[in-house]
C-alpha positions in Angstrom: 56.2 -28.4 -94.6 55.3 -26.4 -92.2 52.8 -27.6 -89.6 49.1 -27.3 -89.9 49.4 -25.0 -86.7 51.8 -22.5 -89.0 48.5 -22.4 -91.7 46.4 -22.0 -89.5 47.4 -19.1 -87.7 48.2 -17.3 -91.0 44.9 -17.9 -92.3 43.8 -16.1 -89.1 46.3 -13.5 -88.8 45.2 -12.6 -92.7 41.2 -12.4 -91.8 42.3 -10.2 -88.6 44.5 -8.0 -90.2 42.1 -7.1 -92.9 39.3 -6.9 -90.3 41.5 -3.8 -88.1 41.8 -2.1 -92.1 37.8 -2.2 -92.6 37.6 -0.9 -88.9 39.4 2.0 -89.7 37.5 2.6 -92.8 34.0 2.0 -91.0 35.3 4.6 -88.5 35.8 6.6 -91.2 32.2 6.2 -92.7 30.7 6.8 -89.4 32.2 10.0 -89.2 30.8 10.7 -92.6 27.4 10.2 -91.0 27.8 11.9 -88.1 29.2 15.3 -89.9 26.1 14.8 -92.0 23.8 15.0 -89.5 25.3 18.4 -87.7 24.7 19.4 -91.6 21.2 18.3 -91.6 20.2 19.4 -87.8 22.0 22.7 -88.9 19.5 23.5 -91.7 17.0 22.4 -89.4 17.7 25.2 -87.2 18.4 27.8 -89.9 15.3 27.1 -91.2 13.0 27.5 -87.5 15.4 30.7 -87.3 14.4 32.2 -90.5 10.7 31.5 -89.6 11.2 33.3 -86.5 12.2 35.9 -88.1 9.5 36.1 -90.5 6.7 35.7 -87.9 8.2 37.2 -84.7 8.1 33.7 -83.1 10.7 33.7 -80.6 10.5 30.2 -78.2 10.9 27.1 -79.5 6.8 26.3 -78.1 6.0 29.2 -81.1 8.2 27.8 -83.7 6.4 24.0 -82.9 3.4 25.7 -82.9 3.5 28.1 -86.4 5.5 24.8 -87.6 2.6 22.5 -87.2 0.2 24.7 -88.7 1.9 23.4 -91.6 0.4 20.2 -91.7 -2.8 22.3 -93.0 -0.3 23.1 -96.0 -1.0 20.2 -97.4 -3.5 21.9 -99.1 -1.5 24.0 -100.8 -0.5 21.6 -103.0 -4.2 20.6 -103.1 -5.1 24.3 -104.3 -2.5 24.3 -107.0 -4.2 20.6 -108.5 -7.2 22.1 -108.6 -6.0 25.7 -110.0 -4.4 23.5 -113.0 -7.6 22.2 -113.3 -9.9 25.8 -113.2 -11.8 26.3 -116.5 -12.7 29.7 -115.4 -10.8 32.8 -115.0 -13.1 33.5 -112.0 -12.2 29.8 -110.8 -8.4 31.0 -110.8 -8.6 34.1 -109.4 -10.5 32.7 -106.1 -8.1 29.9 -105.3 -5.3 32.5 -106.2 -6.6 34.5 -103.3 -7.3 31.8 -101.3 -3.1 30.5 -101.9 -1.8 34.0 -101.6 -4.1 34.6 -98.2 -3.1 31.6 -96.4 1.0 32.5 -97.3 1.1 28.5 -97.8 3.5 28.7 -101.0 7.0 30.1 -99.1 7.1 27.7 -96.1 5.7 24.9 -98.4 8.8 25.3 -101.0 11.6 26.6 -97.6 10.7 22.6 -96.1 10.6 21.1 -99.4 14.2 22.8 -100.0 15.1 21.2 -97.0 14.2 18.0 -97.9 16.1 18.5 -101.0 19.2 19.0 -99.4 18.9 16.6 -97.2 18.7 13.8 -100.0 21.7 15.7 -101.8 23.7 15.9 -98.1 23.4 11.8 -98.3 23.7 11.4 -101.7 27.2 13.1 -101.3 27.5 11.0 -98.3 26.9 7.7 -100.3 29.5 8.1 -102.5 32.3 9.2 -100.5 31.5 5.8 -98.6 32.1 4.5 -102.0 35.7 5.7 -102.6 36.6 4.5 -99.4 35.5 1.0 -99.6 37.0 0.5 -103.0 40.1 1.3 -101.5 39.6 -1.0 -98.4 38.5 -3.4 -101.1 41.2 -3.3 -103.5 43.8 -3.7 -101.1 42.4 -6.7 -99.0 41.9 -8.4 -102.3 45.6 -7.5 -103.5 46.5 -8.8 -99.6 44.7 -11.6 -99.7 46.5 -12.7 -103.0 49.9 -11.4 -102.0 49.8 -12.2 -98.5 48.4 -15.8 -99.6 51.3 -16.2 -101.9 54.1 -15.9 -99.1 52.2 -18.1 -96.6 52.4 -20.8 -99.8 55.9 -20.0 -100.1 57.1 -19.8 -96.7 55.2 -22.8 -95.7 56.6 -25.5 -98.4 59.9 -23.6 -98.3 60.2 -23.0 -102.2 59.5 -20.4 -104.1 56.3 -20.6 -105.8 55.7 -19.0 -109.4 52.6 -16.3 -109.5 52.0 -13.5 -111.4 51.4 -9.5 -110.6 48.0 -8.9 -110.5 46.9 -6.3 -112.8 44.7 -3.3 -112.1 41.7 -4.5 -114.5 41.6 -8.2 -112.6 41.6 -6.3 -109.4 38.6 -3.7 -111.0 37.2 -7.1 -112.2 37.0 -8.5 -108.8 35.7 -5.6 -107.2 32.8 -5.6 -110.5 31.8 -9.1 -110.1 28.8 -9.3 -108.2 27.9 -12.2 -105.7 25.1 -13.1 -103.9 23.2 -10.7 -106.7 24.8 -7.5 -106.5 28.7 -6.2 -105.6 29.7 -4.2 -103.2 29.0 -0.2 -104.9 25.2 -1.5 -105.8 25.1 -2.6 -102.1 26.2 0.3 -100.6 24.1 2.4 -103.0 20.5 0.7 -102.3 21.9 0.9 -98.4 22.8 4.5 -98.5 19.4 5.9 -100.6 17.3 4.1 -98.2 19.0 6.0 -95.5 18.8 9.1 -96.8 15.1 9.0 -97.9 14.7 8.1 -94.3 15.8 10.6 -92.9 14.2 13.3 -95.5 11.0 11.9 -94.6 11.4 12.3 -90.8 12.5 15.7 -91.2 9.8 17.0 -93.9 7.2 15.3 -91.4 8.6 16.6 -88.4 8.9 20.0 -89.8 5.5 19.7 -91.0 3.6 18.4 -88.0 5.7 21.4 -85.7 8.1 18.1 -83.5 10.2 19.6 -81.4 14.2 19.4 -82.2 14.3 17.2 -79.5 12.4 14.7 -80.4 13.3 14.8 -84.0 16.8 14.9 -83.2 16.2 11.5 -80.7 14.5 9.9 -84.3 17.3 10.9 -86.2 20.4 9.1 -84.3 18.3 5.9 -83.7 18.2 5.8 -87.4 21.7 6.7 -87.7 22.9 4.3 -85.6 20.9 1.6 -86.8 22.8 2.6 -90.5 26.0 2.6 -89.1 25.6 -0.5 -87.7 24.1 -2.5 -91.3 27.2 -0.4 -92.9 29.7 -2.1 -90.7 28.2 -5.4 -91.1 28.2 -4.6 -95.1 32.2 -3.4 -94.9 33.2 -6.6 -92.7 31.4 -8.7 -94.5 32.8 -7.7 -98.5 36.3 -7.0 -96.8 36.0 -11.3 -96.0 34.6 -11.9 -99.5 37.8 -10.3 -101.2 39.9 -11.2 -98.8 39.0 -15.1 -99.5 39.1 -14.4 -103.6 42.3 -12.9 -103.1 43.6 -16.3 -101.7 41.5 -18.3 -104.1 43.2 -16.5 -107.1 46.5 -17.1 -104.6 45.8 -20.7 -104.6 45.4 -21.4 -108.1 48.6 -18.8 -109.2 50.4 -21.5 -107.2 48.8 -24.2 -108.6 46.8 -25.5 -105.1 44.2 -28.0 -105.7 42.6 -28.9 -102.5 42.0 -26.6 -99.3 40.4 -27.3 -95.9 37.6 -25.1 -94.5 38.0 -24.4 -90.6 35.4 -22.8 -88.8 35.5 -21.1 -85.3 35.3 -23.0 -82.3 33.0 -20.8 -81.2 29.3 -20.9 -79.9 28.4 -18.1 -82.1 29.7 -20.0 -85.4 26.3 -20.9 -87.7 25.4 -24.8 -88.3 26.1 -24.3 -91.9 29.5 -23.7 -91.3 29.7 -26.0 -88.6 28.9 -28.8 -90.7 32.1 -27.9 -93.1 34.3 -27.5 -90.3 37.5 -29.7 -91.3 36.5 -31.0 -94.6 38.6 -31.1 -97.6 37.4 -29.4 -101.0 38.7 -29.2 -104.7 39.8 -25.5 -105.3 38.0 -25.9 -108.7 34.8 -27.0 -106.8 34.9 -23.9 -104.5 31.9 -22.1 -104.6 31.6 -18.7 -101.6 28.3 -19.2 -99.7 28.7 -23.3 -100.4 31.8 -24.1 -99.4 34.1 -21.2 -99.3 34.3 -18.4 -97.0 32.5 -16.1 -97.0 29.0 -18.1 -95.8 27.0 -15.2 -94.5 27.5 -11.8 -93.1 29.8 -11.2 -90.1 31.4 -14.9 -91.2 34.7 -15.6 -89.4 35.8 -18.8 -91.1 38.9 -19.8 -93.1 40.6 -21.8 -95.0 44.3 -23.4 -95.6 45.7 -25.4 -97.7 44.3 -29.6 -98.0 48.0 -31.1 -96.8 48.6 -28.6 -93.7 48.6 -30.5 -90.5 47.3 -29.1 -87.7 49.1 -29.6 -83.9 46.7 -27.7 -82.3 43.1 -25.6 -82.6 41.8 -22.6 -80.7 38.6 -22.6 -79.0 36.8 -20.1 -77.1 35.4 -21.2 -73.6 31.4 -20.9 -73.6 31.6 -19.7 -70.0 34.6 -17.5 -69.7 34.8 -16.4 -73.3 38.8 -16.8 -73.6 40.8 -18.5 -75.8 42.4 -21.9 -75.1 43.9 -24.8 -77.3 42.5 -28.4 -78.4 43.7 -31.1 -81.0 44.8 -29.6 -84.1 42.5 -33.1 -85.6 39.3 -31.8 -83.6 36.7 -30.5 -85.4 33.8 -29.1 -84.7 31.6 -31.7 -82.7 33.9 -33.3 -81.3 34.9 -30.3 -79.6 31.4 -29.4 -78.4 31.1 -32.9 -77.4 33.9 -32.4 -75.3 32.7 -29.7 -73.4 31.5 -29.7 -69.6 28.2 -29.3 -68.1 28.5 -25.8 -67.3 30.0 -24.6 -71.0 27.3 -27.1 -72.6 24.8 -24.9 -70.6 26.2 -21.4 -71.7 27.2 -22.7 -75.2 23.4 -23.4 -75.8 22.1 -19.9 -74.4 24.5 -18.3 -76.8 23.7 -20.3 -79.4 19.5 -19.0 -78.8 21.1 -15.3 -78.3 22.5 -15.1 -81.8 19.8 -17.6 -83.3 17.4 -14.7 -82.2 19.0 -12.1 -83.2 16.9 -10.8 -85.1 13.8 -11.4 -83.5 15.2 -9.4 -80.3 16.3 -6.7 -82.3 12.7 -5.9 -83.2 11.9 -6.5 -79.7 14.2 -4.2 -78.5 12.9 -1.7 -80.8 9.5 -2.4 -79.9 10.2 -2.1 -76.4 12.1 1.1 -76.4 8.7 3.0 -78.4 6.7 2.0 -75.4 8.8 2.2 -72.5 11.4 5.2 -73.4 15.2 4.1 -73.4 15.3 5.4 -69.8 13.4 2.4 -69.0 15.8 -0.2 -70.8 19.7 -1.7 -71.2 21.5 1.3 -73.0 22.4 -1.1 -76.1 20.7 -4.2 -77.1 23.5 -6.4 -76.8 22.8 -5.6 -72.6 19.5 -5.8 -73.7 19.6 -9.4 -74.8 22.3 -10.4 -71.9 19.5 -8.9 -69.5 16.7 -11.3 -71.2 18.5 -14.7 -71.2 20.9 -14.2 -67.9 18.5 -12.5 -65.5 15.0 -14.2 -65.2 14.1 -11.8 -62.0 14.7 -8.8 -64.3 13.7 -9.4 -67.7 9.9 -11.0 -66.3 9.6 -7.4 -64.2 10.6 -5.5 -68.1 8.4 -8.1 -69.8 5.4 -7.2 -67.0 6.0 -3.8 -67.4 5.4 -3.7 -70.8 2.3 -5.0 -70.9 0.8 -3.1 -68.1 2.1 0.3 -70.3 0.2 -0.9 -73.0 -3.0 -0.3 -71.0 -1.4 2.6 -68.9 0.7 4.7 -71.5 1.4 7.3 -68.8 2.9 5.3 -65.8 6.5 4.2 -65.1 8.3 1.7 -63.8 7.8 2.4 -59.8 4.0 2.5 -61.2 3.8 -1.0 -62.3 6.1 -2.1 -59.3 3.3 -1.0 -57.3 0.6 -2.2 -59.2 2.1 -5.3 -59.1 2.4 -5.9 -55.4 -1.2 -5.1 -54.8 -1.9 -8.1 -57.1 0.4 -10.1 -55.4 -1.4 -9.2 -52.2 -4.7 -10.4 -53.1 -6.3 -7.1 -54.4 -8.9 -7.5 -57.0 -9.7 -6.2 -60.4 -7.6 -4.4 -63.3 -5.3 -1.5 -61.6 -4.5 1.7 -63.2 -1.5 3.9 -61.6 -2.1 6.5 -62.2 -5.6 6.4 -62.1 -8.2 6.3 -65.2 -9.1 10.1 -66.4 -12.3 10.6 -66.4 -14.7 14.2 -66.4 -15.8 14.9 -63.1 -17.8 17.7 -64.4 -20.1 15.0 -66.1 -20.4 12.8 -63.3 -23.6 12.8 -60.4 -23.5 11.6 -57.1 -25.9 9.4 -55.7 -25.9 10.7 -52.1 -28.8 9.3 -50.7 -27.0 5.9 -50.8 -23.4 7.5 -49.8 -24.9 9.8 -46.8 -28.0 8.2 -46.1 -28.3 4.6 -47.0 -24.5 4.6 -45.4 -24.3 7.2 -43.3 -20.1 7.7 -44.9 -21.1 12.0 -44.8 -19.1 12.8 -47.7 -20.3 15.6 -50.1 -20.8 16.1 -53.8 -17.6 18.1 -53.6 -15.5 15.7 -51.4 -16.4 12.6 -53.7 -14.6 14.3 -56.7 -11.6 15.9 -54.9 -11.0 12.2 -54.0 -11.2 10.8 -57.8 -9.3 14.2 -58.9 -6.2 13.1 -56.5 -6.5 9.6 -56.9 -3.5 7.9 -56.9 -4.6 4.8 -58.6 -8.0 3.3 -59.8 -9.4 -0.1 -59.9 -11.6 -1.4 -62.8 -14.0 -4.3 -61.1 -17.1 -6.1 -62.6 -15.9 -6.3 -66.0 -15.9 -2.8 -66.3 -19.1 -1.5 -64.3 -17.1 0.2 -61.8 -14.4 2.4 -61.5 -12.9 2.4 -58.0 -10.5 6.2 -57.3 -8.3 5.5 -54.2 -6.8 9.0 -53.1 -5.4 9.7 -49.5 -8.1 11.5 -48.2 -10.7 9.0 -49.5 -12.3 6.6 -52.3 -15.0 6.5 -54.7 -16.7 4.2 -56.8 -18.0 5.5 -60.2 -20.1 3.5 -62.6 -18.6 5.0 -65.6 -21.4 3.7 -68.0 -23.6 5.4 -66.1 -21.5 8.6 -65.3 -22.6 8.0 -61.5 -20.9 8.2 -58.4 -22.4 4.9 -56.4 -20.4 5.2 -53.4 -17.9 7.6 -51.0 -15.6 7.5 -48.0 -13.1 9.2 -46.0 -10.0 8.0 -45.2 -11.3 7.5 -41.7 -13.2 4.6 -42.9 -10.3 2.6 -44.0 -10.2 -1.1 -43.6 -9.8 -4.2 -46.0 -8.7 -3.5 -49.3 -8.7 0.1 -49.1 -6.3 0.2 -45.9 -3.8 -2.5 -47.6 -3.6 -0.4 -51.0 -2.8 3.0 -48.4 0.1 0.8 -46.8 1.4 0.0 -50.4 0.9 3.4 -51.7 3.0 4.7 -49.1 5.6 2.4 -49.4 6.1 3.5 -52.7 6.4 6.9 -52.3 3.2 8.2 -53.4 
């Protein structure tokens, strides 16, 4: 009988080539979604052109304004309901005249038509996705079966009796549910949820006059997310059908026991770690309990129980490169053999994998508030920054908190505000300055010019506010101090009064420090 290394390498190779096939199918599915998105964009543009011709609107802005008027088209449906409930001819005539005069009907029907076309387009994509997946999973199941038969015959150097897989057996394997549903139901549920989300986004965008660029951006985000879920689904189902085909081969060849092999990597979950190198009776094999696949993206494999491994492949947590370890070493022993540096890297990667779901939600929140341009381009780079670059992560967290109360601020604004705080400027700093209507402000001329002799007019004090680069909230909101290069004005926002003001010729102390930092940041 061949060495356990042979069995292990064959098992890993089978999983690798099955996922290579999955990658080809995933590429085709992503292309389907991409083409659908192009068709949807064409429908949106077609509607905008039609409305533009009907109304004489020619610019993007005019079209947006026209479409935003459709928000009030909700009342068209309300009028329809009233028409159904009308009890007299006079009521019906009145309601009909209001409906016709507002010309709501045509626009509502046209937008609804686009929504229906979107559902039809994406339902077609779902059907094509199911066909692609059925072909892939059928092929994978057969390769799992025949590949394992060949592996057993070559490994034991003996003939192995086996049956040709009938079509009905393959179809039965494809239709049987696991984790509550079969692959077809999972694809349909996922695709329909995506279709409804895209439809709602487009219809809402058209009703509220959302710009084409904004709508396209949202659609791309949903599609990227859906393609990721589709990829995970396809890869997990592929691993499932490969394992099921191999189990069928074990039974056909009379194999009674199998050995579970987990990947020696920081990405391996605790459940798979606990099963590593353990032997189980084949008649007790239960997927998700002691037989692959255990979870989405599971990379574990099985070999015959009596195979002997001379070496195993492990992944260095620091370099990411593979290296060989003793074949009898299980996961716990491998982890213990790591250097302190490797253990530290291992623990970090484990944290990243464990927090992946919550980190993705955090990434989306940060992207929504800060904008994609202020974040790493991909989630993987975001997570890498979070766990490996303390300085940049703290800056990003600070900017996120700052942006909550300063919606129009950029990263430069946050950095400038932070430096001002770091040098001892007290109060809540706002860059850009908080808006206040200067036309509503009174001016305390006695305090400014008689008592303090600042020689600043009301017009100049208001210009300081208008030109302010930043403002600082002090005295628990009783004072908002506005700083411009020309001068400073202190405002009581509750009393709507400019309490005091002074020109740049009097800058000293905090005002002088603030101007130096402002100059440094190029304001």
